[in-house]
PLY file of the C-alpha trace (Angstrom):
ply
format ascii 1.0
element vertex 117
property float x
property float y
property float z
element edge 116
property int vertex1
property int vertex2
end_header
3.38 -16.84 3.47
1.77 -14.15 1.43
0.25 -11.19 3.11
-2.58 -9.25 1.30
-2.97 -5.97 3.34
-5.65 -3.40 2.96
-4.91 0.33 4.08
-7.12 3.49 3.91
-5.67 6.04 6.23
-3.99 8.47 4.20
-1.19 11.65 4.82
-3.66 13.44 7.37
-2.89 10.51 9.49
0.68 9.64 8.57
1.34 7.60 11.44
-1.31 5.14 10.63
-0.73 5.50 6.97
2.91 4.08 7.59
1.36 0.92 9.55
0.89 -1.26 6.34
4.25 -0.16 5.08
5.78 -0.94 8.68
3.56 -4.70 8.33
4.74 -5.69 4.95
8.61 -4.17 5.89
8.33 -7.23 8.30
6.89 -9.35 6.21
9.33 -8.91 3.64
12.07 -9.41 6.01
11.05 -12.67 6.97
11.13 -13.83 3.39
6.92 -13.52 2.88
5.53 -11.75 -0.10
2.90 -9.25 0.05
0.46 -7.33 -2.09
-0.58 -3.90 -0.51
-3.58 -2.21 -1.58
-4.57 1.48 -0.90
-8.17 1.90 -0.65
-10.02 5.00 0.17
-7.84 8.23 1.61
-4.83 5.95 1.30
-4.37 6.56 -2.53
-2.72 9.92 -1.55
0.17 7.87 -0.31
0.51 6.85 -4.01
0.72 10.60 -5.60
4.43 10.84 -6.63
6.61 11.87 -3.85
4.02 11.76 -1.26
4.70 8.49 0.19
8.25 9.22 1.03
7.40 12.53 2.59
5.14 11.30 5.13
6.70 11.80 8.79
5.28 9.52 11.32
4.90 9.59 15.03
7.54 7.19 16.18
8.15 4.38 13.72
10.34 5.19 10.71
9.39 5.63 7.03
9.47 2.56 5.16
7.66 3.60 1.72
10.37 3.82 -0.44
11.73 0.30 0.94
8.37 -1.35 0.63
7.45 0.03 -2.79
11.04 -1.01 -4.28
10.98 -4.35 -2.81
10.82 -7.04 -5.01
8.19 -8.88 -3.08
5.81 -6.34 -2.71
2.78 -5.66 -5.34
1.89 -2.19 -4.26
-1.64 -1.17 -6.01
-4.30 1.42 -5.52
-7.73 1.43 -5.98
-8.73 2.82 -9.08
-12.30 3.71 -8.45
-11.08 5.60 -5.17
-8.01 7.14 -6.97
-10.89 8.83 -9.66
-13.58 9.48 -6.68
-10.87 11.67 -5.55
-9.75 13.51 -8.68
-6.53 12.32 -9.03
-5.14 11.48 -12.39
-3.22 8.33 -12.95
-0.36 10.03 -14.33
0.11 11.64 -10.65
0.66 8.51 -9.11
4.14 7.18 -8.22
4.86 4.66 -11.47
5.55 1.98 -9.29
2.21 1.36 -8.14
-0.36 -0.15 -9.80
-4.31 0.75 -10.45
-6.68 -1.99 -8.99
-9.72 -3.17 -8.34
-11.16 -5.53 -5.14
-11.02 -8.31 -8.10
-6.95 -7.68 -8.14
-7.29 -7.50 -4.30
-9.56 -10.90 -3.98
-7.45 -12.80 -5.88
-4.17 -11.82 -3.90
-6.45 -12.56 -0.49
-7.63 -16.00 -1.86
-3.95 -17.21 -2.42
-3.68 -20.55 -0.77
-1.03 -19.37 1.81
-2.87 -15.78 2.14
-3.40 -14.10 5.21
-5.18 -10.60 5.15
-4.50 -7.69 7.22
-6.31 -4.58 7.65
-5.31 -1.30 8.61
0 1
1 2
2 3
3 4
4 5
5 6
6 7
7 8
8 9
9 10
10 11
11 12
12 13
13 14
14 15
15 16
16 17
17 18
18 19
19 20
20 21
21 22
22 23
23 24
24 25
25 26
26 27
27 28
28 29
29 30
30 31
31 32
32 33
33 34
34 35
35 36
36 37
37 38
38 39
39 40
40 41
41 42
42 43
43 44
44 45
45 46
46 47
47 48
48 49
49 50
50 51
51 52
52 53
53 54
54 55
55 56
56 57
57 58
58 59
59 60
60 61
61 62
62 63
63 64
64 65
65 66
66 67
67 68
68 69
69 70
70 71
71 72
72 73
73 74
74 75
75 76
76 77
77 78
78 79
79 80
80 81
81 82
82 83
83 84
84 85
85 86
86 87
87 88
88 89
89 90
90 91
91 92
92 93
93 94
94 95
95 96
96 97
97 98
98 99
99 100
100 101
101 102
102 103
103 104
104 105
105 106
106 107
107 108
108 109
109 110
110 111
111 112
112 113
113 114
114 115
115 116
């Protein structure tokens, strides 16, 4: 199965920001593939070094595990990045800049389920 996950929470709420990464970790542990798209303030998680430094209350930080996993495509919304004044060069090199068309393509895969955080 493929999960298309949209995330909107950023580092100001590290527990909520980590929830899509936790879900993605559960999915890939079960052999599924994941497209995780960071929208709105979640794009700040993609800034080099920021995601790995999040300290959620309760659950562990799974940013590195998910970002490096071969069955995960991690994308950041290009318009969201630009609207927040972030330079593409400031982002983790493993994060692909994309838009709604790419998220739509992931969501319409025949075996896809969409999950929103």
